N, C-alpha and C positions, 0 to 999 in steps of 0.2 A: 750941485754935481750929482748927489745921490737922487734928488728928486727927478732930474734929467734922465737918469738912467732908469728909475723906476717907470717913468712916461713913456720912454722908448720901448720897454719890454711890453707893456700893456698895449701899445699901438701894433707892436709885431704879431702879439697873439690875437688881437682883434683882427688884424689883416689876413692871419693864417685861418682864422674861423671862417671869415666871409669868402676868401679866395678858393680855400681847399678844404670845404667842410667834411668831406668824406674822411680824409687822412687826420684831419683835427679831431673828429670824433674818435677814430681808432686809437689815437694816441691817448686821448682823454679816458676811454674805455680801459686801455692796457693800465694806466696809471691807477684807475679806481678799483682794477681787479687784484693788482698788486697790493693796494693798501686793504682791501677787503680779505683777502685770502693769507695775506702774511702777517700785515701789522695788527689788524684788529684781534685775532685770536690770541695773539701772544702778548701784544703790549697793553691792551685795554685792561685785563684783569691785573696786570702788574701795576699800571699807573694807579688804578683804584686802590689796590692793596698797599702800595708805597704811600699813597696820601693818608691811608688810615694809620700806618704805621709813624709817620710824621706827626699826626693829629694827637695820639696817644702817648707820643715819646716813647715808642716800644724799640726803636733801633737799638738803643744800648744793650737791650737784652741779646739781640741777634748778632751783635758784633764783639761779644765779650772774647770769643776765642780769635777772632780776626785782628783785634786791636793791638795785642802784644807784638805780634809779627809787623803788621803793616805800619804802626806808629814808630817802630824802630826802623824799618827801610825808608818810609816816606814822610815820616813826621806829621802824618795827619791824626785828627781827633777821631773820637769813636764814631760821630756821625759822618765823618770823612771816609771812614772804612766802609760804610753801607754805600756810599756813593762810588767807591772804587770797584767793589765787588759787583754792584747791579751794572756799572758802565761797562765792565769787561764781559760779562755774561749775556746781558740783554739786547746790546747793540744800539745804533743811533736812534734818538738823541737821548737815550735815558740818563746817561751820565751827566750831560749837561742839565736836563731837566731837574733831577735830583739836587744837583748843586745850586741851581736856581731857588728851587722851593726851600732848601735848607737855609739859604742865605737870607731869604725874605722872612722866614720863620725866626731868624736870630739863633739858629742851631749851630751854624758855623759862621766864622767872619767872612767879611768879602774878601779879604787877602787870602783866606785858606780857599774859598770859593774860586778864586782866579786861579789859583794854583792847581786845583783840581780839575778845573776847564782843559789844562794843557795836556792831560793825558788820560782821563776817565770815560772819554766818549769815544767808543770804538764799535766797529762791526762786530756782530756777535759770531762765535764761534759756530752755530749751527748754519748761519748764513755763509761763512767761509767755507766749510766742510762741504755742505750740501750743494749749495748754488754755484759757488766758484771752482772748487777743486774736483768736485765728482760731476755735476752737470755741464759746466761749461768747459773747463780745461780737460776734464777726463783723465785727471793725473792723481788720483788720491794716494799714491805711494808718495807724493810729495808733502803729506800731511804734516809730519813732525817738523821739519825744516821751516815750512810755512808759519805754522804757529809760532815757532820760535821768533822768527823775523817778525811778523805782523803784530805779536803781543809783547815782544822783548823791546822792540824799538820804543813804544810809548813809555815803558818802565825806565828806560835808560833817559828819555827825555824829562820824566818826573824827577830823577837824580839830579840833571842839570838844572831845572827850575827851582829845584828846593833850596840849593845854596845854604844849606846849614839850618835853615829855619825848621822850628818846630811847633805845631799847632796844638794848644791844649783843649780839653773838653769844656765847654762853656756851660756855666749854670744858669739855666733860665727857667722862669716859672712855667710850669706845664699848663698850656691851656684847656687841656683836657685830660684828665686822669682816667684810668681804665674803668674806674667806678661811674664816670660821668659820660661815658660813651653812649650815644643815644641814635636812632635812626635818623635824626636831623644832622649829626655828624656824618653818617654815613651817606647820606643823600647829597651833601656838600662835596664830599670825598668823589662821588659817582658823577657828579657834574663836572668837577674839575677833570677828571679822567676823560670824560666825553669831550669835553671842550678841547683837550689836549689832541686827542686821537683825531679829531675833526680838522683841526689845524694841520696835523701831520698829512692827512689825505688830500686836502687843498694844496698844499706844497707840492705833493708828488704828482697830482694830476697837471699842475701848471708847468711844472719842469719837464714831464713826460711829454708835453706838447711841445716845448722848446727843443727838445732832445730830437724829436721826429721831425721838426723843421730843419734842423741843422743837418740830419742825414740826408734831407731832400734837396738842399743846396748844392749844386754843382761845384766841385772842388777838385783841383788838379791832383792833389795828394790825399789818398785815403787814410794815410796815417795821422794826417793833420785832422781830419773829419773825426777819426776815432779818439784823438786826444781832446779835441773840443767838447765831443758829446760826453766822454768819461769824466772830464772835469766839471761839466754840468750837472750831470746826473749819473752816478756810479752805477746803478742796475742797467741801465740802457747802454752805457760805455762797456760794461763787461760783456753784455750780449753781443753787442756790435764787433768787438775785436775778436771774439771766439767763435762767431757765428758759422762760417762757411771755409776755414781754413786758409783764407787768403794770406794772413800774415803767419809769419814763422813762429815756433813755440816761444822762443826767447821774447819776442815783442808782445806775444799773448801773457806770458808770466808776468813780465814786469809792469805792463800796463794794469792787469787785473790789480796787482798788489798795490799800485799806485793809487788807482780810483779807490780801492778799498780802505787804504790807509788815511786818504785825504777826505772821504766822504762826500765829495762832489759838492758843487755850489747849493745843490738842492739841501743837502745835509746841513750846510752851514745856514741855510735860511732858517730850517727847522731849529737848529740850535739858538739863533738870535731870537725867534719867537719865544723859545722856551725860558729864557733868561731875562726877558724885559722886565723892568721895574725891580730888579734884583740887585743891582749896583755892579753887577759882573761885567768884565770887559770882552765884549765880542772880538776885538782885535788881538788880545792875546790868544784867545782860542785859535783863530785863522792862522796866525802866526805859528803857532805850536803845531798845527795840523800840517802846515807846508813844511816845516822842518822834519815831522815824523815822516811824510811821504819821499821826502828826497833820501832820508836815511834807509828807509825801507827798500827803496829801489837799488841803491848802492850795494846793500847787503845782499839783497836777492841775486843782483847781477854777479857779485863776488862767488856766492855760492855756487851758482849754475857753472860758472868758469872753472872753480876747483873741482866740481863733480864731473866735469867733461875730461879731467886731465886723465 
């Protein structure tokens, strides 16, 4: 079934490229610019530096102050604390990538990695504040409640999935001590970071093309098109629902928060590519993101209803 789905998507994209090369190129160019101007400057340095930290086992030094609090609340290990902090601050799919990397290195157990996947991969605060609230919705006054809803719900999901478990710090033999670090290790970490960022760029380009194709398909309901595009790729969905004021603010706000908290199928594909061969479950991630999106929409709708009274 999965093979048939992939084959169908490939044929659809090829048909789009051949039948409407102008719009296909525009969509590809938009995805490339999003990757080049947004992801590369922010994520590439972080990917390289986080790889180096894992290689020299330097994470424990960074999490010494976070660990007492986060371990008590979420039961995570020291390495898990770094994954949580990075996942909430840096955006998709950094939390998932770090969980996968730490599981491959034996720094966390697969059980803890699957637990971290349920809540540590989120949209970055910079994207939420800048692109979503300020540029798209033009409602920066909603900053505080939106932050509480978007980032509070994953923490509640974490408590639900924790179920009393507590993960201890694993004692593993360091593959590279600080005295052993060399340019060879740096080169390996840089190449790993470049490979990861190139993967993300390819996924963004392909899903931008699919989103553009969906927008061009005639549909009797514009809201159905909006939901389809947002579920496919969140940035295009947010732009579509807030573009020309067609939809009322309630629809815009709830749609933006839904797309943001789910991350889109593009984000899911990026996540799956980041956790390959790590032993972590992509299905658990997907179920947790769906639960998070539903809870975020319900809480946001409740807040808007109460604030309107």
